[in-house]
C-alpha positions as CSV (number, residue, x, y, z in Angstrom):
1,M,-105.1,30.3,38.1
2,E,-107.2,27.5,36.4
3,T,-105.0,24.7,34.6
4,E,-105.6,25.1,30.8
5,T,-104.1,29.3,31.3
6,L,-101.1,27.5,33.5
7,H,-100.6,25.1,30.5
8,E,-100.7,28.3,28.4
9,L,-97.8,29.3,30.2
10,T,-94.9,26.6,29.1
11,A,-93.9,28.6,26.5
12,A,-93.4,31.5,28.5
13,Y,-91.8,29.8,30.9
14,A,-89.2,28.3,28.6
15,L,-88.4,32.1,27.7
16,D,-88.1,33.1,31.4
17,A,-90.7,35.4,30.7
18,L,-93.1,35.3,33.5
19,D,-93.5,37.5,36.6
20,P,-92.9,36.1,40.0
21,A,-96.4,35.2,41.2
22,E,-96.6,33.3,37.6
23,R,-93.7,31.3,37.4
24,Q,-94.6,30.4,41.1
25,A,-97.8,28.9,40.1
26,Y,-96.7,27.1,37.3
27,E,-93.6,26.0,38.9
28,E,-96.2,24.1,41.1
29,H,-98.5,22.8,38.5
30,L,-95.3,21.8,36.6
31,A,-94.3,19.5,39.6
32,G,-97.4,17.1,39.1
33,C,-98.0,17.6,35.3
34,E,-96.3,15.2,32.9
35,R,-97.6,17.0,29.8
36,C,-96.3,20.3,30.6
37,R,-92.7,18.9,31.5
38,E,-92.6,17.4,27.8
39,E,-93.8,20.5,26.5
40,L,-91.3,22.5,28.5
41,A,-88.3,20.0,27.5
42,E,-88.7,20.4,24.0
43,L,-89.2,24.2,24.2
44,S,-86.4,24.4,26.0
45,V,-84.0,23.4,23.0
46,A,-86.1,25.6,20.9
47,A,-85.3,28.7,23.1
48,G,-81.7,27.3,23.2
49,S,-80.9,27.2,19.2
50,L,-82.9,30.8,19.1
51,A,-79.9,32.5,20.3
52,Y,-78.1,30.7,17.3
53,A,-80.5,31.5,14.5
54,V,-79.3,34.5,14.0
55,E,-76.3,36.3,12.7
56,G,-74.4,38.7,15.3
57,V,-75.3,42.4,14.7
58,T,-71.6,44.4,14.3
59,P,-71.5,47.1,16.5
60,P,-71.2,50.5,15.6
61,P,-67.7,51.9,15.4
62,Q,-68.5,54.6,17.9
63,L,-69.3,52.0,20.8
64,R,-66.0,51.4,21.6
65,G,-65.1,54.8,22.6
66,R,-68.1,55.1,24.6
67,I,-67.4,52.0,26.7
68,L,-63.9,53.4,27.3
69,E,-64.6,56.5,28.3
70,A,-67.2,55.2,30.7
71,A,-64.5,53.3,31.9
72,R,-62.3,56.3,32.5
73,A,-65.0,58.0,34.0
74,E,-65.2,55.4,36.5
75,R,-61.4,54.8,37.2
76,P,-61.7,56.8,40.2
77,N,-64.0,54.1,41.8
78,V,-61.5,51.7,41.2
79,V,-59.7,49.9,44.2
80,P,-56.4,48.6,43.6
81,L,-56.3,44.7,44.2
82,R,-52.6,45.6,46.6
83,P,-52.3,48.7,48.4
84,R,-50.6,51.5,47.6
85,W,-48.2,50.8,51.0
86,A,-47.4,47.0,50.2
87,Y,-44.6,48.1,47.5
88,P,-43.0,50.2,50.3
89,V,-43.1,47.8,53.1
90,A,-42.1,45.0,50.5
91,A,-38.9,47.3,49.9
92,V,-38.4,47.7,53.7
93,A,-38.7,43.7,54.4
94,A,-36.1,43.2,51.6
95,V,-33.6,45.9,52.9
96,A,-34.1,44.4,56.3
97,A,-33.1,40.8,54.8
98,C,-30.2,42.0,53.2
99,A,-28.8,43.8,56.5
100,A,-29.7,40.4,58.5
101,I,-27.4,38.7,56.1
102,G,-24.9,41.3,56.4
103,L,-25.0,41.4,60.0
104,G,-24.8,37.3,59.9
105,A,-21.9,37.5,57.9
106,W,-19.8,39.7,59.6
107,N,-20.8,38.2,62.9
108,V,-19.3,34.8,61.6
109,S,-16.3,36.6,60.6
110,L,-15.5,38.3,64.0
111,H,-16.2,34.9,65.9
112,N,-13.5,33.4,63.5
113,R,-10.9,36.6,64.3
114,L,-12.0,36.0,68.2
115,G,-11.2,32.6,67.9
116,G,-8.0,32.8,66.5
117,A,-7.2,35.9,69.2
118,Q,-8.3,32.9,72.3
119,E,-5.7,31.1,70.8
120,A,-3.0,33.1,71.4
121,L,-4.3,33.6,75.1
122,R,-3.1,30.9,77.0
123,G,-3.2,30.6,80.7
124,V,0.1,30.3,83.0
125,T,-0.1,29.0,86.6
126,V,2.3,31.0,88.7
127,K,1.8,30.3,92.6
128,G,0.6,33.9,94.1
129,A,-1.0,35.3,91.0
130,T,-3.2,34.8,88.2
131,G,-1.5,35.2,84.6
132,S,-1.7,34.8,80.7
133,V,0.6,34.8,77.9
134,V,-0.3,36.6,75.1
135,V,1.4,35.7,72.0
136,G,0.9,38.4,68.9
137,S,1.0,36.9,65.2
138,R,4.9,37.3,64.6
139,G,5.5,35.3,67.6
140,S,6.1,38.0,70.2
141,G,4.6,37.3,73.6
142,A,4.1,38.9,76.7
143,L,3.1,37.7,80.4
144,V,0.4,39.3,82.0
145,L,0.0,39.1,85.9
146,T,-2.4,40.6,88.1
147,G,-2.6,39.9,91.9
148,L,1.4,39.3,92.4
149,R,2.8,40.4,95.6
150,P,5.8,43.2,95.0
151,A,8.9,41.6,95.1
152,P,11.1,41.6,98.1
153,A,13.7,44.5,98.5
154,G,16.7,44.3,96.2
155,K,15.1,40.9,94.2
156,T,13.0,41.5,90.8
157,Y,10.7,38.5,89.5
158,E,12.2,36.4,86.2
159,A,10.3,34.3,84.1
160,W,11.7,31.7,82.1
161,V,9.8,30.4,78.7
162,I,10.3,26.8,77.8
């Protein structure tokens, strides 16, 4: 392209009206031409103000209906942001969390009861046997022995509690 022809493309370039081959040729020319750069700066301001030079056109009333109708027609193609399985999974996770909290509280309760029951069991030293004293909630107790040899004939075992 001739230099004079490239100078004439400044206005079209400012309006983004050049085809790709012309745009590339003009940009190569623009890199070395101070005159075109100055003219382009002035025309760019003018091109930008063209958008504000006229008053906006009021769209026809049926345009809104056509846009909404087209949007409804495309609705099956719309992909939801959250997958459908997200809500059931969140519900299952909430139920599992509640169950875990409930089981934890029950565990603490059982642990406290077991701690109280273990206080009622006291080891007893018995010669020749193993035993424990079990004391109930009302203070009554029982001596439980294992491995005790039978009492000799005519004799019985006797336990004394102090």
